[in-house]
C-alpha positions in Angstrom: -88.6 290.3 -7.4 -90.4 292.7 -9.4 -87.7 295.5 -9.6 -85.1 291.8 -10.0 -87.4 291.0 -12.9 -87.4 294.5 -14.9 -83.9 294.7 -14.0 -83.4 291.1 -16.5 -86.0 292.2 -18.7 -82.9 295.2 -19.2 -80.3 293.0 -19.4 -82.1 290.8 -22.6 -83.1 293.6 -24.6 -79.5 295.1 -24.4 -77.9 291.4 -25.4 -80.2 291.8 -28.1 -80.0 295.5 -28.8 -76.2 294.9 -28.8 -76.1 291.7 -31.4 -78.2 293.5 -34.0 -76.6 296.7 -33.3 -73.4 295.2 -34.2 -74.8 293.4 -37.0 -75.5 297.3 -38.4 -72.3 298.7 -38.0 -71.8 302.4 -38.5 -72.3 305.4 -36.8 -75.1 307.9 -36.8 -72.8 311.2 -38.4 -71.4 309.0 -40.4 -70.6 310.8 -44.4 -71.6 307.7 -47.3 -70.9 307.9 -50.6 -73.4 308.4 -53.2 -75.6 304.8 -53.5 -74.5 303.7 -50.6 -76.3 303.5 -46.5 -75.2 304.0 -43.5 -76.6 302.4 -40.5 -75.6 302.8 -36.8 -77.0 302.1 -32.7 -77.2 303.4 -30.0 -79.1 302.4 -26.4 -78.8 304.3 -23.3 -79.8 302.8 -20.0 -81.0 305.6 -17.2 -81.5 305.6 -13.6 -82.3 308.6 -11.7 -83.8 310.4 -8.1 -85.3 313.6 -7.1 -84.3 314.1 -4.0 -86.0 317.3 -3.2 -89.5 317.8 -5.4 -93.4 318.3 -5.6 -96.2 316.7 -6.9 -99.8 317.2 -7.9 -100.8 313.6 -7.4 -104.7 312.8 -8.7 -107.4 313.6 -6.5 -106.0 316.5 -4.7 -108.1 318.9 -6.1 -105.0 320.4 -8.0 -103.0 320.7 -4.9 -99.0 320.1 -4.9 -97.4 318.5 -1.8 -93.3 317.7 -1.3 -92.4 313.5 -3.4 -89.1 313.4 -2.8 -87.4 310.7 -3.0 -88.1 309.2 -6.5 -86.6 306.8 -8.3 -87.1 306.3 -12.2 -85.5 304.3 -15.0 -85.3 304.8 -18.9 -84.2 302.4 -21.2 -83.8 304.6 -25.0 -83.0 302.7 -27.6 -81.9 304.3 -31.2 -81.4 302.9 -35.2 -80.5 306.1 -37.4 -79.4 305.5 -40.9 -78.1 307.4 -43.7 -78.9 307.4 -47.7 -77.3 309.3 -49.9 -79.5 309.0 -53.3 -77.0 310.8 -54.9 -73.9 313.4 -54.5 -76.1 316.6 -53.3 -78.8 314.2 -52.0 -79.0 312.3 -48.1 -82.5 311.2 -46.7 -81.5 310.6 -42.2 -84.4 309.1 -40.7 -84.0 307.5 -36.4 -85.9 305.8 -34.7 -86.3 305.8 -30.9 -87.6 303.1 -28.5 -88.1 303.8 -24.8 -88.8 302.4 -22.3 -90.3 303.8 -18.8 -89.7 301.2 -15.6 -90.0 301.0 -12.2 -91.4 304.5 -12.0 -91.9 304.9 -7.9 -93.7 308.1 -8.0 -97.1 306.8 -8.9 -97.3 302.8 -8.0 -99.6 304.7 -4.8 -101.8 305.9 -6.9 -102.5 303.4 -10.3 -101.4 300.7 -9.2 -105.3 299.4 -9.2 -104.7 300.7 -13.0 -101.9 299.0 -14.0 -100.7 295.2 -12.3 -97.7 296.7 -10.5 -95.7 299.1 -10.8 -96.2 301.9 -13.8 -94.0 300.9 -17.0 -95.3 301.7 -20.2 -93.4 301.7 -23.4 -93.1 304.1 -26.1 -91.9 304.0 -30.2 -91.7 306.8 -32.3 -89.8 309.2 -35.7 -86.6 310.9 -33.9 -85.6 312.3 -37.2 -86.8 311.5 -41.1 -85.3 314.8 -43.2 -84.4 314.6 -46.6 -80.9 316.9 -46.7 -80.0 318.6 -49.5 -76.1 320.7 -51.1 -77.3 322.6 -53.1 -73.2 324.0 -53.1 -70.2 322.8 -50.7 -66.1 324.3 -51.3 -63.8 324.7 -48.0 -65.2 328.2 -47.8 -68.8 328.2 -49.1 -71.5 325.8 -48.4 -75.6 326.4 -49.2 -77.9 323.3 -47.9 -81.5 322.9 -47.5 -83.2 320.5 -45.3 -87.2 319.2 -45.0 -89.2 317.6 -42.6 -88.7 316.4 -39.0 -84.9 317.3 -37.9 -83.0 318.2 -34.1 -82.1 320.9 -34.5 -79.2 322.9 -31.5 -78.0 326.0 -32.3 -75.5 327.2 -29.3 -72.9 323.9 -29.2 -71.3 324.1 -25.6 -75.2 323.9 -24.0 -75.6 320.3 -22.1 -78.8 321.5 -20.1 -79.7 324.6 -19.0 -80.4 327.2 -22.6 -81.6 326.3 -26.0 -83.9 329.1 -25.2 -84.9 329.8 -28.2 -87.4 326.4 -29.4 -87.3 325.4 -25.8 -90.0 327.5 -25.0 -93.6 328.8 -24.8 -94.2 332.8 -25.5 -97.6 332.9 -23.9 -97.7 331.2 -20.9 -93.9 331.9 -21.1 -92.3 328.4 -20.4 -89.5 326.5 -20.4 -88.8 323.2 -21.0 -85.4 320.6 -20.5 -85.0 317.2 -21.2 -81.8 315.0 -19.9 -79.0 315.2 -22.0 -80.9 316.6 -25.2 -80.1 320.3 -25.1 -82.1 320.4 -28.8 -85.6 320.8 -29.9 -87.0 318.7 -32.5 -88.1 321.0 -35.4 -90.9 320.0 -37.9 -90.5 322.1 -41.2 -88.0 323.8 -44.0 -84.1 325.1 -43.1 -82.5 326.5 -45.4 -78.7 327.5 -44.8 -75.1 329.3 -46.1 -72.5 329.0 -44.1 -69.4 330.7 -45.4 -65.5 331.3 -44.4 -64.1 328.7 -41.5 -63.3 328.3 -37.4 -60.6 331.6 -38.0 -63.6 333.7 -39.8 -66.6 332.5 -40.3 -70.2 332.6 -40.4 -73.8 330.8 -41.0 -77.2 332.2 -41.4 -80.0 329.5 -40.6 -82.9 330.7 -42.2 -86.4 328.2 -41.0 -90.0 327.8 -41.4 -91.9 325.7 -39.5 -95.1 323.8 -38.4 -96.2 323.2 -34.6 -96.6 319.6 -34.1 -95.9 319.3 -30.0 -98.3 322.6 -28.9 -101.4 323.5 -28.9 -103.0 324.6 -30.9 -101.3 322.6 -33.7 -99.8 323.0 -37.5 -99.4 327.4 -36.8 -96.6 328.2 -38.7 -93.5 330.4 -37.4 -91.1 331.8 -39.1 -87.4 332.0 -37.4 -83.0 333.5 -38.7 -80.7 332.2 -36.2 -77.4 333.2 -37.2 -73.7 333.5 -36.2 -69.9 334.8 -36.3 -67.1 332.9 -35.3 -64.0 334.7 -34.6 -60.0 333.3 -34.3 -61.4 330.4 -32.7 -61.5 332.4 -29.0 -65.3 334.0 -30.1 -68.4 333.1 -31.6 -71.1 335.9 -31.3 -75.0 334.5 -32.1 -78.5 336.2 -32.6 -81.8 334.7 -33.2 -85.4 336.0 -33.8 -88.7 333.5 -34.0 -91.9 335.0 -35.7 -93.7 332.5 -33.4 -97.0 331.1 -35.1 -97.2 334.0 -37.5 -99.7 332.0 -40.1 -102.3 330.2 -38.1 -103.8 327.7 -39.6 -107.0 328.5 -37.6 -107.3 332.0 -36.3 -110.0 331.1 -33.7 -107.2 329.0 -32.1 -104.5 330.9 -31.7 -106.2 333.8 -31.1 -109.5 333.0 -29.3 -112.1 335.7 -29.3 -115.5 333.6 -27.9 -115.7 331.2 -25.9 -114.4 327.1 -26.9 -113.8 326.8 -23.0 -116.0 326.2 -20.4 -113.2 326.9 -17.8 -112.5 330.3 -18.7 -115.5 332.6 -19.6 -115.1 334.7 -22.5 -114.2 337.9 -21.1 -111.3 336.8 -19.6 -110.1 336.2 -23.5 -109.1 340.6 -23.5 -106.8 342.6 -21.8 -106.3 345.8 -21.7 -103.5 347.7 -23.1 -104.0 351.0 -21.5 -105.9 350.7 -18.0 -106.7 354.1 -18.7 -108.3 354.0 -21.6 -110.9 351.0 -23.6 -107.9 349.8 -26.0 -109.0 345.8 -25.9 -107.1 343.4 -27.4 -107.8 339.8 -27.5 -104.4 337.5 -25.6 -102.5 335.5 -28.7 -100.2 332.5 -28.4 -98.7 334.4 -31.8 -95.3 335.8 -30.4 -92.2 337.4 -31.2 -89.1 335.4 -29.8 -85.7 336.9 -29.4 -82.1 335.4 -28.7 -78.2 336.3 -28.3 -75.6 333.9 -27.2 -71.5 334.3 -26.8 -68.6 331.7 -26.2 -64.9 332.9 -25.0 -62.7 330.1 -25.5 -59.6 331.6 -24.0 -57.1 328.4 -25.7 -59.3 329.1 -28.9 -56.0 328.7 -30.9 -54.1 326.5 -29.3 -56.6 324.0 -28.1 -55.6 321.3 -31.4 -52.0 321.5 -30.5 -51.3 318.4 -28.9 -48.0 319.6 -27.7 -49.2 322.6 -26.0 -49.5 321.3 -22.2 -52.9 323.6 -22.0 -54.3 321.9 -24.4 -53.5 318.8 -22.9 -55.1 320.1 -19.3 -57.9 321.7 -21.4 -59.3 318.7 -23.6 -61.3 319.2 -26.1 -64.0 321.4 -24.3 -62.0 322.2 -20.7 -62.0 326.7 -20.6 -65.0 327.2 -22.5 -67.0 330.8 -21.0 -70.7 330.5 -22.8 -73.5 332.8 -21.7 -77.1 333.1 -23.3 -80.4 335.6 -22.6 -84.1 335.6 -24.4 -87.4 338.2 -24.7 -89.6 335.1 -24.8 -92.3 337.2 -26.7 -92.1 341.1 -26.6 -95.8 341.5 -25.7 -96.2 342.1 -22.0 -99.8 342.3 -21.3 -99.7 344.8 -18.0 -101.7 343.6 -15.0 -104.1 346.1 -14.0 -107.5 346.0 -12.6 -109.1 344.2 -15.6 -106.2 342.0 -17.0 -105.8 339.1 -14.3 -103.2 337.1 -16.3 -100.2 339.4 -17.9 -96.5 340.1 -17.2 -96.2 344.2 -15.8 -92.1 343.9 -17.4 -90.9 342.8 -20.3 -87.8 341.3 -17.6 -90.3 339.2 -16.3 -89.7 337.5 -19.7 -86.3 337.6 -20.3 -84.9 334.8 -18.9 -80.3 334.5 -19.8 -77.6 331.8 -18.9 -74.1 331.0 -18.2 -72.4 328.1 -18.0 -68.3 327.5 -17.3 -66.5 324.0 -19.2 -64.5 323.2 -16.5 -60.8 321.5 -17.2 -60.4 318.4 -16.1 -57.2 317.2 -18.3 -57.5 313.4 -19.0 -60.3 312.0 -16.2 -63.6 313.3 -17.8 -64.2 314.4 -20.9 -66.8 317.0 -20.0 -67.4 318.8 -16.7 -69.5 322.0 -17.7 -71.3 323.9 -14.9 -74.8 326.0 -15.8 -76.7 328.8 -14.4 -80.0 330.1 -15.0 -82.3 332.9 -14.1 -85.6 332.3 -14.7 -87.4 335.3 -14.4 -91.2 334.9 -14.9 -93.4 335.4 -12.0 -96.1 332.6 -12.7 -95.5 328.9 -13.2 -93.7 327.2 -15.1 -96.6 325.0 -16.7 -97.7 324.7 -20.3 -101.7 323.6 -18.8 -102.8 326.3 -20.7 -101.6 325.2 -24.4 -103.2 321.9 -23.1 -107.0 323.6 -22.4 -106.5 326.1 -25.9 -106.2 328.8 -23.9 -103.2 332.0 -24.2 -103.4 332.6 -20.7 -100.9 332.3 -17.1 -102.4 328.8 -15.3 -103.4 331.2 -12.8 -103.5 334.7 -12.0 -101.0 336.2 -10.1 -100.8 337.3 -6.8 -97.9 338.4 -4.2 -97.3 336.3 -1.2 -95.0 336.5 2.0 -95.5 333.5 2.9 -93.8 330.6 0.4 -95.7 327.3 0.1 -96.1 324.8 -2.8 -99.7 326.2 -3.8 -97.8 329.9 -4.3 -95.2 329.0 -6.2 -94.9 332.6 -7.6 -93.7 333.2 -3.9 -90.1 331.9 -5.3 -88.9 334.1 -8.3 -86.8 334.9 -9.5 -86.0 330.6 -9.8 -82.3 329.8 -9.9 -81.7 327.2 -11.6 -78.4 324.7 -11.9 -77.0 321.5 -13.8 -73.4 320.1 -12.9 -73.4 317.9 -16.2 -70.3 315.2 -16.2 -69.3 313.2 -19.2 -66.6 310.0 -19.8 -66.2 307.5 -22.1 -64.7 304.6 -21.5 -64.7 302.7 -24.5 -64.5 303.6 -27.7 -68.1 303.0 -27.7 -68.8 303.4 -24.2 -69.2 306.4 -22.1 -71.0 307.5 -19.3 -72.9 310.4 -18.5 -74.0 312.5 -14.8 -76.0 315.4 -14.7 -76.9 316.7 -11.2 -79.2 319.7 -10.5 -82.1 321.3 -10.3 -83.7 322.5 -14.3 -86.9 322.2 -15.9 -87.6 318.8 -15.3 -91.6 317.7 -15.7 -93.6 314.3 -14.1 -94.2 311.3 -16.5 -97.6 310.0 -16.1 -99.7 307.1 -17.5 -100.7 308.6 -21.1 -104.6 307.8 -19.9 -104.2 310.3 -17.0 -101.7 312.8 -19.2 -105.3 314.9 -19.9 -106.6 315.0 -16.0 -104.4 314.4 -14.0 -101.0 315.0 -15.1 -98.8 317.4 -14.1 -98.0 319.7 -16.3 -95.6 322.4 -13.7 -92.3 321.3 -13.4 -91.0 319.1 -10.7 -88.5 321.2 -9.1 -90.0 324.6 -7.4 -88.7 325.0 -4.1 -85.3 326.7 -3.7 -83.8 323.2 -2.8 -85.3 320.4 -4.7 -82.5 319.1 -6.7 -82.0 315.4 -8.5 -79.4 313.7 -10.6 -79.0 311.6 -13.3 -77.0 309.0 -14.7 -76.6 307.2 -17.7 -74.9 304.9 -19.7 -74.7 305.2 -23.6 -73.3 302.2 -25.6 -72.9 303.0 -29.3 -72.0 301.2 -32.3 
């Protein structure tokens, strides 16, 4: 009965949301004339099941346990607007409402704190930026943007990849979010674009401030560039000097006991075990990224008379990949260092993807495979405690279990993503696989009892998502 009542609430919300959206009209990417406002709306109803996964529940002494066949549902509403103040200046904003409903994972743990199954709501700003066009014509454009901006540099990625801004240098971690393969960056972007899709290139320079992971407000400097050749080849590269300018170096590179969990000596490490050449662990780091897209049908894709173009559609046949180095510092393990990485390749994730041609059956059908070489847990716990250390020291074992997650390495991840537009403003998205999904916990438990490691650790763990998307 409770579940049926929640379904009724969802239905009522969708009707109200669509009514408001219909009166607003517009689309999120609509180009508007100077002095006008464009408003768009989107509603998403998502359900998912973790068929096989693991969880560190409260009161279990930090030990993880199997947690299979777990369902949860999301209701997401988004309102976008664009205001063209003058011909060269646009303000873009987006607000998002998210309702977490019927999360069966937590009912047995949190039922005494919440009357019934766990449910909570969030309302937040998704985008808030000003875009200034300094120059724009058919072959050259120069643009500045300032604020909170969704940023995506690998247009083909559907779930895995986008390593440069969805990762931490030390400790090394990766994160993903279903059908949101981009990063929300805050800061300044300067963009230069030249040429066209036959022969063109573009460069983005970014100065970013950290708002999502501790220590907050450190400044990072990044550059992302790519070149397109004959619609068939797209080569990209990027560098991110993460936390290059710390707001408080005591937190970015701790040199004293700022946390009782880890005593002072463990903040030091030896660069060379044969010498007393010590340094301090730090959140600072340098990330490198390179990517490649090959589109064999690029020259005929726009030809509507071509049988290959009709079969492949807009996406079919594209092959793409990405490789990254998440931090150039190794922090080698030795008799003095309990935390670190022995080889650079332990911090070099890579992925490949292929858009499967599906004619008119599907608009997108993308299969992606990722190799994650990190020997330690893919956890963000150290960031919460303000420590630039792995979540635990690395110890090899021949007996894999849930409490020695490092035994499963390198970890392999996969994703099959499918999308189909049913009507003009209605589409269905489905994704199944094994990615870096993390559990969502009630806000009151996110400090002491939150599970900061990903939900799918063992090779046979996986899940699926289905989402209905309404656009207006």
